[in-house]
C-alpha positions in Angstrom: 0.0 0.0 0.0 1.3 3.4 -0.9 1.5 6.3 1.6 -0.6 9.3 0.9 1.3 11.8 -1.1 4.1 9.4 -2.2 5.1 10.0 -5.8 6.3 7.1 -8.0 8.5 7.9 -10.8 7.2 6.4 -14.0 9.8 4.7 -16.1 9.4 4.0 -19.8 9.7 0.4 -20.8 13.0 -0.1 -22.7 13.3 -3.6 -24.1 16.8 -5.1 -24.4 17.6 -6.2 -27.9 18.4 -9.9 -28.0 19.7 -11.2 -31.3 19.9 -14.9 -30.8 21.4 -15.6 -34.3 24.2 -13.1 -33.8 24.9 -14.5 -30.3 25.0 -18.1 -31.6 27.3 -17.1 -34.5 29.8 -15.4 -32.1 29.7 -18.4 -29.7 30.0 -20.8 -32.7 33.2 -19.0 -33.8 34.8 -19.0 -30.4 33.7 -22.3 -28.8 34.5 -25.6 -30.7 32.1 -27.7 -28.5 29.3 -25.2 -29.2 30.1 -25.2 -32.9 29.9 -29.0 -33.0 26.5 -29.1 -31.2 25.1 -26.2 -33.2 26.1 -27.7 -36.5 24.6 -31.0 -35.5 21.2 -29.2 -35.3 21.5 -27.7 -38.8 18.8 -29.9 -40.3 16.4 -29.3 -37.5 17.0 -25.5 -37.6 16.4 -25.5 -41.4 13.1 -27.5 -41.0 11.9 -25.2 -38.3 12.7 -22.1 -40.4 10.8 -23.7 -43.3 7.7 -24.4 -41.2 7.7 -20.8 -39.7 8.2 -19.3 -43.2 5.3 -21.3 -44.6 3.1 -20.1 -41.7 4.3 -16.5 -42.1 3.7 -16.6 -45.9 0.2 -17.9 -45.4 -0.4 -15.1 -42.9 -1.6 -17.5 -40.2 -1.2 -17.7 -36.5 -0.4 -20.9 -34.6 -4.0 -21.0 -33.6 -5.2 -20.8 -37.2 -2.8 -23.5 -38.4 -3.8 -25.7 -35.4 -7.5 -25.3 -36.2 -6.9 -26.3 -39.8 -4.9 -29.4 -38.7 -7.5 -30.4 -36.1 -5.1 -30.0 -33.1 -4.9 -27.4 -30.3 -2.6 -24.4 -30.4 -0.3 -25.8 -27.7 0.1 -29.0 -29.7 1.1 -26.9 -32.7 3.6 -25.0 -30.6 5.1 -28.3 -29.5 5.4 -29.4 -33.1 7.3 -26.1 -34.0 9.5 -26.2 -30.9 10.3 -29.9 -31.1 12.4 -29.5 -34.2 14.9 -27.4 -32.3 14.8 -29.3 -29.1 15.0 -32.9 -30.5 12.6 -34.0 -27.7 10.1 -35.2 -30.3 10.3 -35.6 -34.0 7.0 -34.9 -35.9 5.9 -37.6 -38.2 5.9 -37.1 -42.0 2.1 -37.2 -41.8 2.2 -34.3 -39.3 4.5 -32.3 -41.4 2.3 -32.9 -44.4 -0.8 -31.8 -42.5 1.1 -28.7 -41.4 2.1 -27.8 -45.0 -1.4 -28.3 -46.2 -2.8 -26.1 -43.4 -0.5 -23.4 -44.7 -1.6 -24.0 -48.4 1.7 -25.7 -49.2 2.8 -29.1 -50.3 5.5 -31.1 -48.3 8.5 -32.0 -50.5 11.4 -34.0 -49.2 14.7 -34.0 -51.0 18.2 -35.2 -50.4 21.2 -33.1 -51.4 
């Protein structure tokens, strides 16, 4: 409870910029163990970027893609986050449904 007449100085919210990609690149350049672990996730990072790009291009939120797939938004969030965490790997059928929900077609290639 505030005392009568006590003035509180209002501060303007000033977010701190966090550039994860730049931080990862600096750490990758200076830490061989980090580089090895980061490089091992290259495929997962690329897959996640592809999913997020498809959703962005379609102009859809997670909730909208989830509805089109017939799953809840938290399930869709787990699908997206699982690619970077390696805790769960979505099935090809799940990835196909995700692509279709975004108006895309799943294509797999080996380079």
